[in-house]
C-alpha positions in Angstrom: 38.4 16.4 36.4 41.2 16.4 39.1 44.2 18.2 38.1 47.2 17.3 39.4 50.1 19.6 39.3 53.2 18.7 37.1 55.7 18.3 39.6 52.8 15.7 41.7 52.1 14.0 38.9 52.3 10.1 38.9 53.6 7.2 36.3 51.6 4.5 36.3 53.0 1.4 34.6 51.1 0.1 31.7 50.4 -3.3 33.5 48.1 -1.4 36.4 46.0 0.5 33.7 45.3 -2.7 32.1 44.3 -4.5 35.0 41.9 -1.5 36.3 41.0 -1.1 33.0 38.9 -4.6 32.9 36.1 -3.8 34.8 33.3 -1.6 34.1 33.5 1.5 36.5 30.9 4.4 37.7 33.0 8.0 39.2 30.1 10.2 40.1 27.7 11.2 37.6 29.7 10.3 34.5 28.6 7.4 32.7 30.2 3.8 32.8 32.7 2.8 30.6 34.5 -0.2 29.9 38.3 -0.4 28.9 40.3 -2.7 26.6 43.9 -3.2 25.3 44.6 -3.0 21.9 46.9 -5.6 21.2 50.5 -5.1 20.4 49.6 -1.0 20.3 50.4 -0.1 24.3 47.0 2.1 24.0 44.0 2.0 25.7 40.5 2.3 23.7 36.9 2.9 25.8 33.8 1.7 24.9 31.1 3.9 26.1 27.7 2.6 26.9 24.7 4.3 25.6 22.2 5.6 28.1 18.7 4.9 27.8 16.8 6.8 30.3 13.4 5.9 31.0 10.7 8.0 33.8 7.7 5.8 34.2 6.2 8.3 36.5 6.4 11.2 33.6 3.4 10.9 31.0 4.1 13.2 27.9 1.1 12.1 26.3 -1.3 9.6 25.3 -1.4 6.9 22.1 -3.5 7.5 19.8 -2.3 5.2 16.8 -3.4 2.0 15.6 -1.8 -0.2 13.1 -3.6 -1.4 9.7 -2.7 -2.7 6.2 -4.2 -2.8 2.6 -5.3 -5.4 0.7 -4.2 -5.2 -3.1 -3.1 -7.5 -6.1 -1.0 -9.3 -3.4 -3.1 -10.3 -0.7 -6.8 -9.5 -1.4 -7.8 -12.9 -2.8 -5.8 -14.8 -0.1 -7.5 -13.1 2.6 -10.6 -13.8 1.2 -10.0 -17.5 0.9 -7.4 -18.4 3.3 -8.1 -18.2 7.3 -5.0 -18.9 8.0 -3.6 -15.5 6.8 -6.8 -13.5 8.6 -5.8 -15.5 11.9 -2.0 -13.5 11.7 -3.7 -10.9 10.8 -6.4 -10.9 13.7 -3.3 -12.1 15.9 -1.1 -8.8 15.2 -4.4 -6.5 16.1 -4.7 -4.4 13.0 -8.0 -2.3 13.6 -7.8 -1.2 10.1 -8.2 -2.1 6.4 -7.9 -0.1 3.4 -8.9 -1.6 -0.1 -10.1 0.0 -4.0 -13.0 -0.7 -5.2 -11.7 -0.1 -8.9 -8.9 -3.3 -8.9 -9.2 -5.9 -11.5 -7.3 -8.7 -12.2 -8.4 -12.7 -12.9 -6.0 -13.5 -9.5 -8.2 -11.5 -7.2 -12.2 -11.0 -6.4 -13.8 -7.8 -7.7 -14.5 -5.1 -5.6 -16.7 -3.3 -8.3 -20.5 -3.8 -6.7 -22.3 -1.7 -9.5 -22.5 -3.8 -12.8 -23.8 -1.4 -15.4 -24.8 2.5 -14.5 -27.5 4.3 -16.1 -26.4 8.1 -16.7 -30.0 9.2 -17.2 -31.8 8.1 -14.0 -28.0 8.2 -12.1 -29.0 4.5 -11.0 -27.0 1.1 -11.2 -27.4 -2.1 -10.7 -25.3 -3.5 -7.6 -24.1 -6.9 -6.6 -22.6 -6.8 -3.2 -21.3 -10.8 -3.0 -17.7 -10.2 -3.0 -17.8 -6.9 -1.2 -19.9 -8.3 1.5 -17.2 -11.0 1.8 -14.4 -9.2 2.2 -15.8 -6.3 4.1 -17.5 -9.2 6.9 -13.7 -10.9 7.3 -12.2 -7.4 7.8 -14.9 -6.5 10.8 -14.2 -9.9 11.6 -11.1 -10.1 13.0 -11.6 -6.7 14.8 -10.8 -3.9 12.0 -12.4 -1.4 10.3 -12.8 -0.9 6.5 -11.1 2.2 4.7 -12.5 2.4 1.4 -10.9 4.3 -1.2 -13.3 4.6 -4.1 -12.0 5.4 -7.6 -8.7 4.1 -8.6 -6.6 6.0 -11.4 -4.6 3.7 -14.0 -0.6 3.6 -13.5 -0.1 5.2 -17.0 -2.7 8.0 -16.7 -6.3 8.5 -17.9 -9.5 8.7 -16.1 -10.6 7.0 -13.0 -11.8 3.8 -13.2 -15.8 4.1 -12.6 -18.8 1.4 -13.0 -19.6 0.0 -16.8 -21.9 2.3 -18.5 -21.1 5.7 -16.0 -19.9 8.8 -18.3 -16.6 10.4 -18.1 -16.6 14.4 -19.0 -14.5 15.5 -21.8 -13.6 19.0 -20.1 -12.8 17.5 -16.6 -11.4 13.8 -17.9 -13.3 12.7 -14.4 -17.4 11.0 -14.1 -20.0 14.1 -13.5 -20.2 14.9 -9.9 -23.8 14.0 -9.5 -23.3 10.7 -11.0 -20.5 9.2 -9.2 -21.8 10.9 -6.3 -25.4 8.4 -6.8 -22.8 5.2 -6.8 -20.2 6.6 -3.7 -23.6 7.1 -2.0 -24.8 3.4 -2.4 -22.2 2.4 -0.8 -23.2 4.2 2.6 -26.5 3.1 2.1 -26.1 -0.2 1.6 -24.1 -1.1 5.1 -26.4 1.2 7.2 -29.0 -1.4 5.6 -27.1 -3.9 7.1 -26.3 -2.6 10.0 -22.5 -2.8 9.6 -20.2 -0.3 11.0 -18.3 0.6 7.7 -17.2 4.2 8.6 -14.1 5.4 6.4 -14.1 6.4 2.9 -11.8 8.5 0.9 -12.7 9.9 -2.8 -10.2 9.0 -5.5 -6.7 7.6 -4.5 -3.9 9.3 -5.2 -5.6 12.1 -7.1 -2.4 14.2 -7.5 -2.3 11.8 -10.4 -5.0 13.7 -12.0 -4.7 17.3 -11.0 -0.5 17.0 -10.4 1.7 17.2 -7.8 2.2 21.4 -8.2 -1.6 21.2 -9.0 -3.4 22.5 -11.9 -5.7 25.1 -10.8 -8.7 24.2 -13.1 -8.2 19.9 -12.7 -8.0 20.9 -8.9 -11.5 23.1 -9.0 -12.8 20.0 -10.5 -11.6 17.6 -8.3 -12.9 19.5 -5.3 -16.4 20.0 -7.2 -16.3 15.8 -7.4 -15.8 15.4 -3.7 -18.3 17.9 -2.9 -21.2 16.3 -4.2 -20.0 12.8 -3.2 -19.9 14.2 0.4 -23.0 15.8 0.5 -24.6 12.8 -0.8 -23.2 10.1 1.4 -23.8 12.4 4.6 -27.1 12.2 3.7 -26.9 8.3 4.2 -24.8 8.3 7.3 -23.6 11.8 9.3 -21.3 9.7 11.0 -19.2 8.3 8.3 -15.6 9.8 8.0 -14.5 11.2 3.8 -11.5 12.3 2.7 -8.7 12.1 0.4 -4.8 11.2 0.8 -3.7 14.8 -1.0 -5.5 17.3 1.5 -2.8 18.3 4.0 -0.4 19.5 0.7 0.1 23.1 1.4 -1.2 24.0 -2.4 -4.1 22.0 -2.0 -5.2 22.7 1.4 -5.0 26.3 0.9 -6.6 26.1 -2.3 -9.4 24.1 -0.5 -9.6 26.5 2.3 -9.7 29.4 -0.1 -12.2 28.5 -1.9 -14.9 27.2 0.8 -14.3 23.6 -0.1 -16.5 20.8 1.8 -15.5 19.3 4.8 -13.3 16.4 5.3 -13.3 14.5 8.5 -9.7 13.4 8.7 -5.8 14.3 7.3 -4.8 11.9 4.8 -1.4 11.5 3.9 0.6 8.7 2.2 4.2 8.0 3.0 7.0 6.2 0.9 10.5 7.7 1.2 11.9 6.4 -2.3 9.8 6.1 -5.4 12.5 4.2 -7.5 14.7 1.4 -8.2 17.7 1.3 -8.1 17.3 3.5 -5.3 18.9 7.1 -5.4 19.1 7.8 -1.7 21.4 6.3 0.9 19.7 4.3 3.8 21.1 6.7 6.0 18.9 9.3 4.4 16.1 7.1 3.5 16.2 6.4 7.7 16.2 10.4 8.7 13.4 11.0 6.5 11.3 8.2 8.2 11.2 10.6 11.5 9.6 13.5 9.2 6.3 13.6 8.0 6.7 17.2 6.5 6.5 18.4 2.9 5.0 21.7 1.8 3.1 21.6 5.2 3.7 18.7 7.6 0.4 17.4 8.8 0.7 18.6 12.3 0.5 22.3 10.6 -2.2 21.0 8.2 -3.9 20.3 11.6 -3.3 23.4 13.5 -4.3 25.5 9.9 -7.5 23.2 9.6 -8.4 24.2 13.1 -8.0 27.9 13.1 -10.0 27.8 9.6 -12.8 25.4 10.7 -12.5 25.5 14.4 -11.9 21.4 14.4 -8.8 19.4 15.1 -8.9 16.8 12.8 -7.8 13.1 13.2 -4.7 12.1 11.3 -4.5 9.0 8.7 -1.3 7.5 6.8 -3.8 5.9 4.6 -0.8 4.1 2.7 2.6 3.6 3.4 6.1 1.7 2.6 9.7 2.1 2.6 10.1 2.3 -1.1 7.0 2.4 -4.0 8.7 1.6 -6.6 7.2 -0.7 -9.0 6.6 -3.2 -10.5 10.2 -4.6 -9.4 10.0 -4.0 -5.6 12.8 -3.1 -3.2 14.2 -6.2 -1.7 15.0 -4.2 1.9 10.8 -3.8 2.0 11.3 -7.7 3.2 14.7 -7.3 5.1 15.4 -5.8 8.8 16.2 -2.2 7.0 12.5 -2.2 5.8 11.7 -2.9 9.7 14.1 -0.5 11.4 12.4 2.2 8.9 9.2 1.3 9.4 9.8 1.0 13.2 10.7 4.9 12.9 8.2 6.2 11.2 5.6 4.6 13.7 7.6 5.8 16.6 7.5 9.5 15.0 3.3 8.9 14.3 3.0 8.0 18.1 4.2 11.2 19.1 2.8 13.0 16.7 -0.4 11.9 17.4 -1.6 9.9 14.3 -4.5 8.0 14.5 -4.0 5.4 12.1 -1.0 4.1 10.1 -1.7 1.8 6.8 1.2 -0.4 5.7 0.9 -1.7 2.3 0.6 -4.2 1.9 -1.0 -7.5 3.9 1.0 -10.2 1.8 2.5 -10.6 -1.6 4.4 -13.6 -3.4 7.6 -14.3 -5.4 7.0 -13.3 -8.8 9.3 -11.8 -11.7 12.5 -11.3 -9.5 10.8 -9.7 -6.5 8.8 -10.1 -3.5 6.0 -7.4 -4.0 5.0 -5.3 -1.2 3.8 -7.5 1.6 4.5 -8.2 4.8 3.6 -11.7 4.7 4.9 -14.3 2.3 1.7 -15.9 1.1 4.0 -19.1 -0.4 3.7 -20.9 2.9 2.2 -18.1 5.1 5.5 -17.3 6.6 5.8 -13.7 8.3 8.8 -11.3 6.9 10.5 -8.9 9.2 8.1 -5.7 8.5 5.3 -8.3 10.2 6.8 -9.4 13.4 7.6 -5.5 14.2 4.0 -4.6 13.8 3.2 -7.6 15.5 5.6 -6.5 18.6 3.5 -3.0 18.6 0.0 -4.0 17.5 -0.1 -6.7 20.2 1.4 -4.2 23.1 0.1 -0.9 22.4 -3.5 0.4 22.9 -5.1 3.7 22.2 -5.6 5.2 25.4 -2.1 3.9 26.8 0.0 6.5 28.5 3.1 7.4 26.7 6.0 8.0 29.4 9.3 10.0 29.2 12.1 8.4 27.2 15.1 9.7 26.4 18.9 8.3 25.2 22.3 10.1 24.8 23.0 8.3 21.5 22.3 9.4 18.0 22.1 5.7 16.9 19.6 4.8 18.8 16.1 5.6 19.2 13.4 5.0 21.8 9.8 5.0 23.2 8.2 4.1 26.4 4.4 3.6 27.1 2.2 1.9 30.2 0.3 -0.9 29.1 -2.1 -3.1 31.3 0.6 -2.7 34.4 3.6 -3.0 32.3 6.3 -0.8 31.1 7.0 -1.3 27.4 10.0 0.1 25.7 10.8 0.3 22.2 14.4 0.6 21.5 15.7 1.0 17.6 19.4 0.8 16.6 18.8 3.1 13.2 22.6 2.2 12.3 24.8 -0.4 11.1 27.0 -0.3 14.0 27.2 -2.3 17.0 25.8 -0.3 19.8 25.4 -1.2 23.7 23.1 0.4 26.3 22.2 0.9 30.0 18.6 0.9 31.2 18.5 4.3 33.6 15.2 4.9 35.4 13.6 1.4 35.6 14.7 -1.7 37.7 13.9 -5.6 37.5 13.5 -8.7 35.7 13.0 -7.7 31.5 11.0 -9.9 28.9 13.3 -9.0 25.6 11.9 -9.6 22.1 13.8 -8.3 19.3 14.6 -8.8 15.3 18.0 -7.6 13.9 20.2 -9.0 10.7 21.8 -12.0 13.2 19.1 -13.9 11.4 18.8 -13.8 7.7 15.5 -12.0 6.2 14.7 -15.3 4.2 14.1 -17.4 7.4 13.1 -14.4 10.1 12.7 -15.0 13.4 12.0 -12.9 16.5 14.6 -13.6 19.4 13.5 -13.5 22.8 15.2 -13.7 26.3 14.9 -12.3 30.0 17.4 -9.9 31.5 18.0 -7.8 34.3 17.9 -4.5 33.6 21.4 -3.9 35.1 22.7 -5.9 32.3 23.6 -3.8 29.6 22.4 -5.0 26.0 24.1 -5.3 23.0 22.6 -4.3 19.5 24.6 -5.3 16.4 23.5 -3.1 13.4 20.1 -2.8 12.6 17.8 -3.9 15.7 13.8 -3.3 16.9 13.8 -4.5 20.6 11.1 -4.5 22.5 11.7 -4.7 26.7 9.3 -5.4 28.9 8.8 -4.8 32.5 6.3 -4.6 35.6 5.5 -0.9 36.1 6.4 0.6 39.5 
């Protein structure tokens, strides 16, 4: 800054300052500012633009992430019977669909193909009609199934198993060879049909059984069960991918490697940043935790530790996720713009960290007993909520293999991610605060196609706002906002 000695300082009348301050200026490398008078105060306030710096020539990585969703109580039956819901899912570019074998309800088809099991000869009787119908429709929308075999009941107790299968009184689990015979039938069945079904998990959320601070004996029982399943299933097809959603936790991974546990084919984890209603965390805390994949080990640390022990870099799968896992009454923010902003922060983190798949829990749901469930599409009328519109933005415009390019901002309220997709620079810009932020793009030029979602349109009737702007124009983001900016790559 130029310093003027006291004897040479010039007093400028206020009306001159006001006249000058009505324009946006740039001095050297200083950021452009807009000044305006505060009425009746005689003072001047300055609003500084936040800068978003994009360098399409500086490739910082390659995208590995594909998006997916869960089919559960809210949407499994609708997905099976309503082609309109499947069309929405296909159009958004989802590539993986997770479901459980053990769900039972009058509203959804049974995904338990084993109608009876004989412990004596470890063989079962199977009816694959519903499973084949759902899996065929998953493949038809261009996605792959991720099948979670075994579900623990909400109130505790042993996992749901085929009728006639015994639960071992010592372990509280099915006998490993019996359960492995059942799980291997899934692989054998799809091999016989020639269907490319690859991804399996053995028992959903097994920490329900062995504990968040694991009971070592129970962890050993689970490892023995997993080992038998992996052995039997890989005999049928050595190319399948088998894992479970708690493998990356420090105590579990340390035990697994120390006791020569069987290989897993991916590091799977679940991501919920709140579990209670009313929520105990502030929105600011929840937004911060969206950008943190750390528990005891982060998934990246777990990936490195597995590589050091077994010589393989495992892909990472977020196989279940939502802002708040509280149930049966669900958090109303899941369908609102704050839920979509939380999700955008998580997806950005996963893309930068090299995660391979993200599964959103779940595809659709309906209003019931005071809440809308976990869905991103309202099954009453098949109208999307904001979390679907966000994933539609990303899924249609980001492929595996797209180049990630340098993108930074000087604002703590903004997050930015940029990539090259089919000759287009795509810029995902997120305002994670409730404050209005005005941003300017730097490093790119030309006409921009803008799509955005924010709280200016009510969540009950959400819509994507689209426009065309010039890159020199400032962009105002009114509170929670997710915007996708697209322009021709240089």
